[in-house]
ROTOR-734936 format. One record per residue (C-alpha): x negated, y, z; residue in three letters. Coordinates in steps of 0.5 Angstrom, whole numbers, padded with zeros to 4 digits, always signed. Layout:
BEGIN
XYZala/...
# end
This chain:
BEGIN
+0020-0005+0001met/+0016-0011+0004lys/+0020-0017+0005thr/+0018-0021+0012ile/+0020-0028+0013ile/+0020-0029+0020lys/+0021-0036+0024asn/+0018-0035+0031ile/+0018-0042+0035lys/+0017-0039+0042ser/+0018-0032+0045ala/+0014-0026+0042ala/+0007-0024+0045ile/+0007-0017+0048val/+0001-0014+0045leu/-0003-0009+0050ala/-0007-0004+0045leu/-0013+0000+0049gly/-0015+0007+0048thr/-0021+0008+0044leu/-0025+0014+0047ala/-0031+0017+0043ala/-0036+0022+0044cys/-0042+0026+0040ser/-0049+0026+0041pro/-0052+0032+0044glu/-0058+0032+0039ser/-0060+0028+0032phe/-0066+0025+0029asp/-0068+0028+0023ala/-0067+0024+0016pro/-0072+0018+0015asp/-0073+0016+0008gln/-0076+0010+0010asn/-0069+0008+0013lys/-0065+0009+0007leu/-0061+0003+0005pro/-0063-0002+0000gln/-0060-0002-0007ala/-0061-0010-0007asp/-0057-0011-0001glu/-0051-0008-0004ile/-0045-0013-0003asp/-0039-0011-0007val/-0032-0014-0006lys/-0028-0013-0012val/-0020-0014-0012glu/-0016-0014-0019val/-0008-0015-0018asp/-0007-0017-0026gln/+0001-0016-0025thr/+0000-0008-0024thr/-0007-0007-0026asn/-0009-0004-0020gln/-0017-0005-0018val/-0019-0004-0011thr/-0027-0004-0009leu/-0030-0004-0002ser/-0037-0006+0001leu/-0038-0012+0005asn/-0044-0008+0008asn/-0043-0005+0015his/-0045+0002+0017gly/-0046+0005+0010val/-0042+0009+0006tyr/-0041+0008-0002pro/-0042+0012-0008val/-0038+0009-0014trp/-0039+0011-0021lys/-0033+0008-0025val/-0035+0008-0032leu/-0029+0009-0037asp/-0031+0010-0044gly/-0035+0017-0044asn/-0031+0019-0038lys/-0035+0017-0031thr/-0031+0018-0024thr/-0035+0019-0018ile/-0032+0017-0011ser/-0035+0017-0004thr/-0028+0014-0001arg/-0030+0008+0003gln/-0025+0004-0001val/-0024+0006-0008tyr/-0017+0004-0012gln/-0014+0006-0019asn/-0010+0003-0024val/-0013+0002-0031phe/-0008+0002-0036ile/-0012-0001-0042val/-0014-0009-0042ala/-0022-0009-0042gly/-0028-0010-0038thr/-0030-0004-0034tyr/-0037-0003-0030gln/-0038+0001-0024val/-0045+0003-0022glu/-0045+0003-0014val/-0050+0006-0009gln/-0049+0006-0002met/-0052+0011+0003gly/-0053+0012+0011asn/-0055+0018+0015arg/-0062+0018+0012asn/-0059+0019+0005gly/-0057+0015-0001val/-0061+0009-0004cys/-0066+0010-0009glu/-0063+0005-0014gly/-0056+0002-0016ser/-0052-0004-0017lys/-0047-0005-0023val/-0041-0009-0022val/-0036-0011-0027glu/-0029-0013-0027phe/-0024-0015-0032thr/-0017-0012-0034ile/-0013-0018-0037asp/-0007-0014-0040asn/-0005-0007-0043thr/+0000-0005-0038leu/+0006-0003-0042ile/+0012-0005-0037asp/+0013+0000-0032phe/+0018-0005-0028thr/+0013-0007-0022pro/+0012+0001-0021tyr/+0019+0003-0021thr/+0021-0003-0016gln/+0015-0001-0011arg/+0018+0006-0012leu/+0025+0004-0011thr/+0026-0003-0008asn/+0031-0004-0014gly/+0036+0001-0011glu/+0033+0007-0007ser/+0027+0008-0002lys/+0025+0014+0002thr/+0018+0016+0003trp/+0014+0022+0007lys/+0007+0025+0007ile/+0003+0020+0011ala/+0001+0024+0017asn/-0002+0018+0020asp/-0007+0016+0015val/-0013+0019+0014pro/-0014+0023+0008gly/-0007+0024+0007his/-0008+0031+0004leu/-0015+0033+0001gly/-0019+0036-0005cys/-0025+0035-0009gly/-0027+0036-0016pro/-0023+0037-0022ala/-0020+0030-0024tyr/-0023+0026-0019ser/-0019+0023-0013glu/-0019+0029-0009gly/-0022+0028-0003leu/-0030+0029-0004glu/-0029+0037-0001trp/-0024+0036+0004trp/-0020+0030+0007ser/-0014+0031+0012ala/-0015+0028+0019ala/-0009+0024+0022ile/-0003+0030+0024asp/-0008+0035+0021asp/-0002+0039+0019lys/+0003+0039+0024gln/+0008+0045+0024gly/+0007+0046+0017cys/+0013+0043+0015gly/+0011+0038+0010leu/+0011+0032+0015tyr/+0019+0033+0016asp/+0020+0033+0008asn/+0023+0027+0005arg/+0023+0024-0002phe/+0028+0019-0004thr/+0027+0015-0010phe/+0033+0012-0014thr/+0033+0007-0019asn/+0038+0008-0025thr/+0037+0002-0029gly/+0031+0005-0033ala/+0024+0001-0033ser/+0020+0008-0033asp/+0025+0013-0030ala/+0029+0015-0024gly/+0032+0020-0020thr/+0028+0023-0014met/+0032+0027-0008ser/+0028+0032-0004phe/+0030+0033+0003asp/+0026+0039+0007pro/+0028+0036+0014gly/+0029+0040+0020ala/+0024+0045+0018ser/+0027+0047+0012gly/+0020+0049+0009gln/+0014+0046+0005ile/+0007+0048+0005tyr/+0004+0053+0000val/-0004+0054-0002asn/-0006+0061+0000thr/-0008+0062-0007gly/-0001+0063-0009ile/+0001+0070-0009thr/+0007+0070-0014ser/+0014+0069-0013asp/+0018+0065-0011pro/+0013+0063-0006phe/+0008+0069-0006gly/+0013+0074-0001gln/+0012+0069+0004tyr/+0004+0069+0004asn/+0001+0072+0010thr/-0005+0074+0006asn/-0010+0072+0011asp/-0013+0067+0007gly/-0009+0061+0010val/-0004+0057+0007asp/+0003+0058+0009tyr/+0010+0056+0010val/+0016+0057+0005ala/+0023+0055+0005pro/+0026+0050+0000met/+0033+0047+0000ala/+0034+0040-0002ala/+0035+0038-0009tyr/+0035+0032-0014glu/+0031+0032-0020thr/+0028+0026-0024thr/+0022+0022-0025phe/+0018+0019-0030thr/+0012+0014-0031leu/+0007+0016-0036leu/+0001+0012-0039ala/-0004+0016-0042glu/-0010+0013-0045gly/-0013+0009-0039asn/-0009+0013-0033asp/-0002+0012-0030leu/+0002+0018-0028tyr/+0008+0020-0024leu/+0011+0026-0028gln/+0017+0031-0025phe/+0020+0037-0028pro/+0018+0043-0027ala/+0018+0046-0020his/+0018+0040-0016thr/+0014+0040-0010val/+0011+0034-0006leu/+0011+0037+0001gly/+0005+0041-0001tyr/+0004+0046-0007leu/-0003+0047-0008pro/-0003+0052-0014asn/+0001+0055-0020val/+0000+0049-0025glu/+0002+0044-0020ala/+0009+0048-0020tyr/+0010+0049-0027glu/+0007+0042-0029asn/+0008+0037-0023pro/+0004+0031-0026lys/+0001+0026-0021phe/-0004+0021-0023lys/-0003+0014-0019ile/-0009+0012-0016leu/-0005+0006-0013ser/+0002+0004-0011met/+0004-0002-0006thr/+0011-0003-0003gly/+0009+0001+0003ser/+0004+0007+0001gln/+0002+0011-0006ile/-0004+0015-0007asp/-0004+0020-0012leu/-0008+0026-0015ala/-0006+0032-0019ile/-0011+0037-0022ser/-0012+0043-0026asn/-0019+0045-0029asn/-0022+0047-0022asp/-0020+0042-0017ile/-0016+0036-0015ala/-0011+0035-0010trp/-0010+0028-0006his/-0003+0026-0003tyr/-0002+0020+0000thr/+0006+0018+0002leu/+0008+0012+0006asn/+0015+0010+0009leu/+0019+0012+0014glu/+0019+0009+0021gly/+0013+0004+0023asp/+0008+0001+0019ala/+0010-0005+0015pro/+0008-0012+0018phe/+0003-0015+0013asn/+0002-0022+0017gly/-0004-0023+0021phe/-0011-0020+0019lys/-0014-0024+0014tyr/-0021-0021+0015asp/-0021-0023+0023ser/-0026-0027+0025asp/-0021-0031+0028phe/-0018-0033+0021asn/-0020-0040+0021leu/-0018-0040+0013trp/-0023-0035+0011lys/-0029-0039+0013thr/-0026-0046+0011ala/-0028-0050+0005asn/-0022-0049+0001val/-0021-0053-0006thr/-0015-0053-0011val/-0012-0060-0011gly/-0009-0064-0017ala/-0003-0060-0019phe/+0004-0064-0020tyr/+0008-0059-0026tyr/+0014-0063-0028ala/+0019-0059-0031pro/+0025-0064-0031gly/+0021-0069-0027trp/+0016-0070-0034ser/+0009-0068-0032gln/+0006-0063-0037ile/-0001-0060-0037ala/-0003-0056-0030asp/-0001-0049-0030pro/-0007-0044-0031glu/-0010-0041-0025tyr/-0015-0036-0022thr/-0018-0035-0016phe/-0021-0028-0014glu/-0023-0025-0007asn/-0018-0029-0003gly/-0012-0029-0009thr/-0009-0034-0013tyr/-0006-0032-0019thr/-0002-0038-0022val/+0002-0038-0029thr/+0008-0042-0030leu/+0009-0042-0037pro/+0015-0047-0037thr/+0021-0047-0033ala/+0023-0052-0027thr/+0030-0053-0024thr/+0028-0057-0018asp/+0024-0057-0011thr/+0017-0060-0012trp/+0017-0060-0020gln/+0011-0055-0019ala/+0007-0057-0013gln/+0000-0053-0012met/-0004-0056-0006pro/-0010-0053-0003leu/-0014-0058+0001leu/-0018-0055+0007thr/-0023-0058+0012asp/-0019-0055+0018ile/-0018-0059+0024ala/-0012-0058+0028ala/-0010-0060+0035ser/-0004-0062+0039lys/-0007-0058+0045thr/-0007-0051+0041thr/-0001-0047+0039asn/-0002-0043+0032tyr/-0001-0037+0028asp/+0000-0037+0020phe/+0002-0032+0015ser/+0001-0032+0007val/+0003-0026+0002leu/+0007-0028-0004leu/+0009-0025-0010thr/+0013-0027-0016ser/+0013-0023-0023ser/+0021-0025-0023val/+0026-0027-0018asp/+0025-0034-0015his/+0030-0037-0011pro/+0026-0041-0006gly/+0018-0042-0006val/+0017-0048-0002met/+0011-0047+0003val/+0009-0053+0007lys/+0003-0054+0012leu/+0001-0061+0013thr/-0004-0066+0015glu/-0008-0068+0008asp/-0006-0075+0007gly/+0000-0075+0011asp/+0006-0071+0009asp/+0010-0073+0015gly/+0006-0070+0020asn/+0007-0062+0018phe/+0007-0056+0022phe/+0013-0053+0017phe/+0016-0054+0011glu/+0020-0047+0009glu/+0023-0044+0003lys/+0022-0037+0001val/+0026-0033-0004ala/+0022-0028-0008leu/+0024-0022-0011lys/+0021-0020-0017ala/+0014-0016-0016phe/+0016-0015-0009glu/+0011-0018-0004glu/+0014-0022+0001thr/+0011-0024+0008val/+0012-0031+0010phe/+0009-0032+0017tyr/+0010-0037+0023met/+0008-0035+0030ser/+0006-0039+0036asp/+0007-0046+0033met/+0006-0052+0037pro/+0000-0056+0034gly/-0001-0062+0031ile/-0007-0067+0031asp/-0010-0067+0024ala/-0017-0068+0022ala/-0016-0064+0015lys/-0010-0059+0014leu/-0007-0058+0007lys/-0002-0052+0005leu/+0003-0054-0001val/+0006-0049-0005leu/+0011-0051-0009asp/+0014-0046-0015phe/+0020-0051-0017gly/+0026-0047-0019gly/+0021-0042-0023asn/+0023-0039-0030ala/+0019-0039-0036asp/+0013-0035-0036asn/+0013-0034-0028thr/+0006-0031-0025val/+0006-0032-0018met/+0000-0029-0013thr/-0002-0032-0007ile/-0006-0028-0002arg/-0009-0027+0005asn/-0007-0034+0008ile/-0009-0034+0015val/-0009-0039+0020leu/-0011-0038+0027lys/-0011-0040+0034asp/-0005-0037+0037his/-0009-0035+0044ala/-0014-0031+0040asn/-0011-0024+0039asp/-0013-0021+0033asp/-0009-0014+0034gly/-0003-0016+0030thr/+0004-0013+0033lys/+0009-0019+0031val/+0016-0016+0029pro/+0021-0017+0035asp/+0025-0023+0034pro/+0031-0020+0037thr/+0031-0014+0032val/+0035-0017+0026val/+0031-0014+0020pro/+0035-0011+0014asp/+0036-0015+0008pro/+0033-0013+0001thr/+0040-0009-0001trp/+0042-0010-0009val/+0044-0003-0012ala/+0051-0001-0011glu/+0052-0002-0019asn/+0048-0008-0020ser/+0052-0014-0022ala/+0049-0018-0016asp/+0054-0013-0012asn/+0060-0018-0011leu/+0064-0011-0010trp/+0062-0008-0016his/+0064-0014-0020glu/+0070-0014-0017ala/+0077-0011-0018thr/+0082-0010-0013phe/+0089-0007-0011thr/+0091-0003-0005asn/+0096-0004+0001glu/+0097+0000+0007phe/+0101+0000+0013tyr/+0101+0007+0016tyr/+0106+0007+0023ala/+0105+0012+0028pro/+0108+0009+0034gly/+0109+0003+0030trp/+0114+0006+0026ala/+0112+0006+0019gln/+0112+0012+0014ile/+0110+0014+0007ala/+0103+0011+0005asp/+0097+0016+0006pro/+0094+0019+0000asp/+0089+0015-0003phe/+0084+0018-0008thr/+0078+0014-0012ile/+0072+0017-0015asp/+0068+0012-0018gly/+0066+0007-0012ala/+0068+0013-0007lys/+0075+0012-0003tyr/+0078+0018+0001thr/+0084+0017+0005val/+0088+0023+0008ala/+0092+0021+0015leu/+0097+0027+0016pro/+0100+0024+0022thr/+0096+0022+0029ala/+0096+0015+0031thr/+0095+0012+0038thr/+0093+0004+0037asp/+0089+0000+0033gln/+0092-0003+0027trp/+0097+0003+0026gln/+0093+0006+0020ala/+0091+0000+0016gln/+0088+0001+0009val/+0087-0006+0005lys/+0083-0008-0001phe/+0086-0014-0004leu/+0080-0016-0008thr/+0078-0022-0013thr/+0071-0023-0010met/+0070-0030-0008ala/+0065-0033-0003thr/+0062-0040-0002ser/+0061-0044+0004ala/+0054-0046+0002asp/+0051-0039+0001lys/+0050-0034+0006ala/+0052-0026+0005tyr/+0050-0019+0007asp/+0055-0014+0008phe/+0055-0006+0008arg/+0059+0000+0008ile/+0059+0007+0010thr/+0065+0011+0013leu/+0065+0018+0015ser/+0071+0022+0018ser/+0072+0029+0019asp/+0075+0028+0026lys/+0072+0024+0032asp/+0076+0017+0031leu/+0075+0012+0036lys/+0075+0005+0035gly/+0076+0004+0027ala/+0076-0003+0025thr/+0072-0006+0019val/+0075-0013+0018lys/+0072-0018+0012leu/+0078-0023+0011val/+0081-0029+0007met/+0087-0027+0003his/+0093-0030+0006gly/+0090-0032+0013asp/+0088-0027+0018asp/+0085-0032+0022asn/+0079-0034+0017thr/+0074-0028+0017phe/+0067-0026+0017tyr/+0068-0021+0022phe/+0073-0016+0025ala/+0069-0010+0029glu/+0071-0004+0032arg/+0066+0002+0030val/+0066+0010+0033asp/+0066+0015+0028leu/+0064+0022+0030pro/+0066+0028+0026ala/+0062+0029+0020tyr/+0057+0023+0021glu/+0056+0018+0016asp/+0056+0011+0020val/+0054+0005+0017val/+0056-0002+0019tyr/+0053-0008+0017lys/+0054-0016+0017gly/+0047-0019+0015ile/+0046-0026+0014asn/+0053-0029+0015met/+0054-0036+0014ala/+0059-0037+0008gly/+0066-0039+0008ile/+0070-0042+0002asp/+0074-0036+0000met/+0078-0035-0007ala/+0079-0028-0005asn/+0076-0024+0000val/+0080-0018+0003asp/+0077-0012+0006leu/+0081-0009+0011val/+0080-0002+0015leu/+0084+0001+0020asp/+0084+0008+0023phe/+0089+0007+0028gly/+0088+0012+0034gly/+0086+0018+0029cys/+0088+0025+0030gln/+0093+0029+0026asp/+0090+0031+0019asp/+0084+0026+0019thr/+0081+0025+0012his/+0076+0019+0012val/+0071+0017+0006thr/+0069+0010+0005ile/+0063+0009+0000ser/+0057+0005-0001gly/+0060-0002+0000ile/+0056-0008-0002ile/+0057-0015-0001leu/+0051-0020-0004gln/+0048-0026-0003glu/+0044-0026+0003his/+0037-0023+0001arg/+0031-0023+0006asp/
# end
């Protein structure tokens, strides 16, 4: 999950998105060898993420397509994808031979570019974090992305021969399928739950004629659908040579089953993986198939567009000023940093404790004006949890004249978007962006990329998140030490009083972190069926908190009450809300970014007053955590 830190200074912009139309010419000129692109004009953009060893190659040239020949020992990988991405496990310097083509053919010469991988990848944590968000995350086949399914030569990225267009396979079942990856505490493994969705089907290659799927083959040379039930399995991350794989047990299917080998050995090469998109390839000796997965819902907000012509930062002269790196307020040698393709990578070997002890200033020649409103965004990643990176955009030479001065909490390996929209301008001859990493742990690696500053009046097409929608925080795992509920103990009390005459306590069962209360007799009013958890949880007024609980009843129950309250003081509470429980539906109640209250003991009070005879309510998924954006 990509975290978004939002701070909108004025009303959100309403963006009007136009509709594009296209038509095909009725005739074509013959290829002209004199109009081939020239090799000496090849301009390659190389991006290397040293935290995940992911390499991204693209052309800065327009109106052409690339031919990538990636040289890795005795192996050469060829790709014609517009943007080539891959993960390189082993440290070293790699060469890529690049050609480019147009409608007249491919240039006669080529250009060789190099990139360097600093470290051999042995820590899978960044990948399990991206897959599961530290808890669980649900993925789907990316039907809205060109090339979400494709095929090509064996052991290629699987797109050269055929590449699916957007929504190419509607009605074939696979777009309904969901894959939920869950963290189990291991750095290289976890569980995966498959839900076929409304269709109850997967998509199967016509070449598969054997059972259990062959019986559904239409035998007309066309791929077919076959039923598949929900199941839970495991996943493992593997490094083999210089490749990274996502391995499942036999008979795991990711929506599309291309051949028998993929059914017996579902082993997918990871081409790229971010918190919002995964590109995979699976091969036998004859063919490679490509899969792209992304998240449920709308595409994540990634800040304003870095490559837009409106981005003042991209065309500015930017230099790194003098660091101030002072653990314990005693200045030491500057931290090492690199700058490649718009990304700064800073290594902080020594821990600091306070804000402003690890300052990195970026000096620019950008002028600002009070008569203009501005937009700003930056993407930040830390190799370990960080309590709050300070981000300050100010006038160079006057730290008191600034746009903003905000702290951004970071979760390990999770890229976080910090942005400001429609900010009132300031008069400044030159702007300076100060990033302060004070509070960092030993050996923290920070990456800073895609810095954007633009005139708010210039619409780059970015859809800013709706400020009226409160986004979910980053939830910790239920069994995490960061879940106050998981770390607490509790005792139960009951008040069960149909018609306000108290009767015997209802049966109450505990199964791990799942609780079930059986209510044999109907009640009519709120507070007549109370279940109290008297806990050892404590909260503080100097912090903010998030709460989540899942309730499910086997009979319709109108107005169940959820109350998080101070022990011994019914009038001091975080919330006291009523929620309807339709029969057999999981209802999730959340309290997000709640201002902290000093409570030595926090009680959870649930009331099912108004229940019918013989009602059973299940309580699960309880999390109380310090707020995480």
